[in-house]
C-alpha positions in Angstrom: 61.8 10.8 23.0 62.9 13.9 21.4 61.1 16.4 19.7 61.8 14.8 15.6 61.2 11.4 16.9 57.8 12.5 18.6 57.1 14.2 15.2 57.8 11.1 13.4 55.5 8.9 15.6 52.8 11.3 15.2 52.7 11.6 11.7 52.7 7.7 11.4 50.0 7.7 14.3 47.6 10.5 13.1 46.8 9.2 9.6 46.2 5.6 11.2 43.6 7.5 13.9 41.8 9.0 11.4 41.2 6.0 9.3 40.2 3.9 12.8 37.8 7.0 13.4 35.9 7.0 10.0 35.6 2.9 10.2 33.8 3.6 13.5 31.5 6.2 12.5 27.9 4.4 11.8 26.9 4.9 8.0 24.5 7.4 7.3 20.9 7.7 6.5 21.6 8.0 2.8 24.4 5.2 3.1 21.7 3.0 4.6 19.1 3.7 1.9 21.2 3.2 -1.2 22.5 0.1 0.4 19.0 -1.5 1.0 18.3 -0.1 -2.6 21.0 -1.5 -4.2 20.3 -5.2 -2.4 16.4 -5.3 -3.6 17.6 -5.0 -6.9 20.3 -7.2 -6.8 18.1 -9.9 -5.1 15.3 -9.8 -7.6 14.9 -10.5 -11.3 12.7 -10.2 -13.9 10.5 -13.2 -14.6 7.2 -13.8 -16.3 4.6 -10.9 -15.5 7.0 -9.8 -12.1 9.2 -6.9 -13.8 11.9 -5.1 -12.3 9.2 -1.8 -12.6 8.1 -3.1 -9.3 10.9 -1.9 -7.4 10.4 1.9 -8.7 8.5 3.9 -6.0 6.5 6.7 -6.8 6.0 10.2 -5.2 3.6 8.8 -2.7 5.4 5.9 -2.0 8.7 7.6 -1.6 7.4 10.3 1.1 5.8 7.9 3.2 9.0 6.0 3.2 10.7 9.2 4.1 8.2 9.8 6.9 8.4 6.3 8.4 12.2 6.2 8.6 12.4 9.4 10.7 9.6 8.4 12.7 7.6 11.1 12.4 4.6 11.3 10.6 3.8 13.9 7.1 3.2 17.2 8.3 -0.6 18.2 7.4 0.4 20.2 4.4 2.3 17.4 2.9 -0.4 15.1 3.6 -3.0 17.1 2.0 -0.8 17.0 -1.4 -0.7 13.5 -1.4 -4.3 12.8 -0.5 -5.2 15.5 -3.4 -2.8 14.1 -5.7 -4.6 10.5 -5.3 -7.9 11.8 -5.2 -7.3 12.9 -8.9 -6.2 9.2 -10.0 -9.7 7.7 -9.0 -12.0 7.0 -12.1 -15.2 6.5 -11.3 -17.5 4.0 -13.0 -18.1 4.7 -16.5 -21.9 3.9 -16.8 -22.4 5.6 -13.0 -23.2 2.2 -11.0 -21.4 1.0 -8.2 -22.5 -2.2 -7.6 -22.3 -5.6 -9.1 -22.9 -9.1 -7.4 -21.8 -9.8 -4.1 -21.2 -13.4 -4.9 -18.5 -12.4 -7.3 -17.4 -9.9 -4.6 -16.8 -12.9 -2.2 -14.8 -14.8 -4.6 -12.5 -11.7 -5.2 -12.5 -11.2 -1.3 -11.3 -14.8 -0.9 -8.9 -15.1 -3.9 -5.3 -14.0 -3.4 -4.3 -15.7 -6.6 -2.6 -13.0 -9.3 0.7 -10.5 -10.1 3.3 -13.4 -9.2 5.7 -14.4 -12.2 3.8 -17.7 -12.8 0.4 -15.9 -13.2 -1.1 -15.2 -16.9 -1.4 -11.8 -17.1 -4.8 -12.1 -19.0 -6.2 -13.9 -16.0 -8.3 -12.2 -13.7 -6.4 -11.0 -10.4 -8.0 -11.7 -6.8 -9.0 -9.4 -4.2 -6.8 -11.1 -1.1 -9.3 -8.8 0.9 -9.5 -11.4 3.8 -5.8 -11.2 4.4 -6.3 -8.3 6.0 -10.0 -7.7 7.3 -13.2 -9.8 8.4 -15.8 -9.6 6.4 -18.3 -12.0 6.5 -18.9 -13.8 9.9 -19.0 -17.1 8.2 -15.5 -17.0 7.0 -13.2 -17.8 10.6 -9.9 -17.3 8.7 -9.1 -13.4 8.4 -6.3 -11.0 8.9 -6.8 -8.7 11.6 -4.1 -5.7 9.6 -7.1 -3.9 8.4 -10.3 -3.2 10.7 -13.2 -5.7 10.5 -15.6 -4.6 7.7 -18.5 -7.4 8.9 -21.9 -5.1 8.7 -20.0 -2.5 6.8 -22.9 -0.9 5.0 -25.4 -2.2 7.5 -23.6 0.1 10.3 -23.3 3.2 8.2 -27.1 2.8 7.3 -26.9 2.0 3.7 -30.1 0.2 3.6 -30.4 1.3 -0.3 -27.2 1.8 -2.0 -29.3 3.5 -4.9 -30.7 6.1 -2.5 -29.5 9.6 -2.5 -28.7 9.5 1.4 -26.6 6.7 0.8 -24.4 8.6 -2.0 -21.8 9.4 0.2 -20.8 6.3 1.8 -21.1 4.6 -1.8 -18.6 7.3 -3.0 -16.1 6.9 -0.4 -16.4 3.5 -0.2 -15.3 3.3 -4.3 -12.8 5.8 -3.7 -11.2 3.9 -0.6 -11.1 0.6 -2.6 -9.5 2.6 -6.1 -6.9 4.3 -3.8 -7.0 4.7 -0.5 -4.4 7.1 -0.1 -7.1 9.7 -1.3 -8.5 9.4 2.3 -5.1 8.7 4.2 -1.7 10.0 2.7 0.2 6.9 4.0 -2.4 4.2 4.2 -1.0 0.6 4.0 -4.2 -0.8 2.0 -3.3 -1.7 -1.5 -4.4 0.9 -4.3 -6.4 -2.1 -6.1 -8.3 0.2 -8.9 -5.5 2.5 -9.3 -2.6 -0.1 -9.6 -5.0 -2.1 -11.6 -5.1 -4.9 -9.2 -9.0 -5.2 -9.9 -10.6 -3.7 -13.0 -13.6 -1.4 -12.8 -16.2 -4.9 -12.6 -14.4 -6.7 -10.2 -14.2 -3.3 -8.0 -18.3 -3.5 -8.4 -18.5 -6.7 -7.1 -16.5 -6.0 -4.1 -18.7 -2.9 -3.7 -21.6 -5.3 -3.7 -20.1 -7.2 -1.1 -19.7 -4.6 1.3 -23.1 -2.4 0.5 -25.6 -4.9 -0.6 -28.7 -5.4 1.9 -28.7 -8.8 0.8 -25.1 -9.7 1.4 -23.8 -11.8 3.9 -21.9 -8.8 5.2 -24.8 -7.1 6.1 -26.6 -9.9 7.6 
């Protein structure tokens, strides 16, 4: 093969080689994330109360997702920033009272209704608490994604939720229910207060389920 023929062959081969190399390169993380986001948007449609804004991530979600994708936990400074921002979202009881009726709290914990396209926005949502936690020993069907909450108040020494000594636990429990990321930056616990899943009255009932000495949780 003379030099002219060799150069002509290379001229044909090199673009093809470059194309094949490009095709063999794995997609970048940015490409994967864009493809995932596009697939999500194309797979859902707004219907009833379930609108497409559910696909929009807030800053805490986006930050924790990036950490999850990287396989590395948030650095201490960033985690603290997420927790401080989340703490500012917590709205404390307007009347200063934290506990309602534990019987109503049990109903809320058992119910997983609400927030789907078939639900009425005027109807109260459930908390679906048993989906992740053991709560009372009477219920034998419960999830284990979260820790057991049986004897929650009893184990923490809350014999009188209204006593000054109980205030740190009472405040923490309310805050944890309202926005768990105030205490753990990338907590998987639903932010039932911050996201409007449960209203203030419902939160008080769940608080009573966990902390009232007369609740079956603390028996």
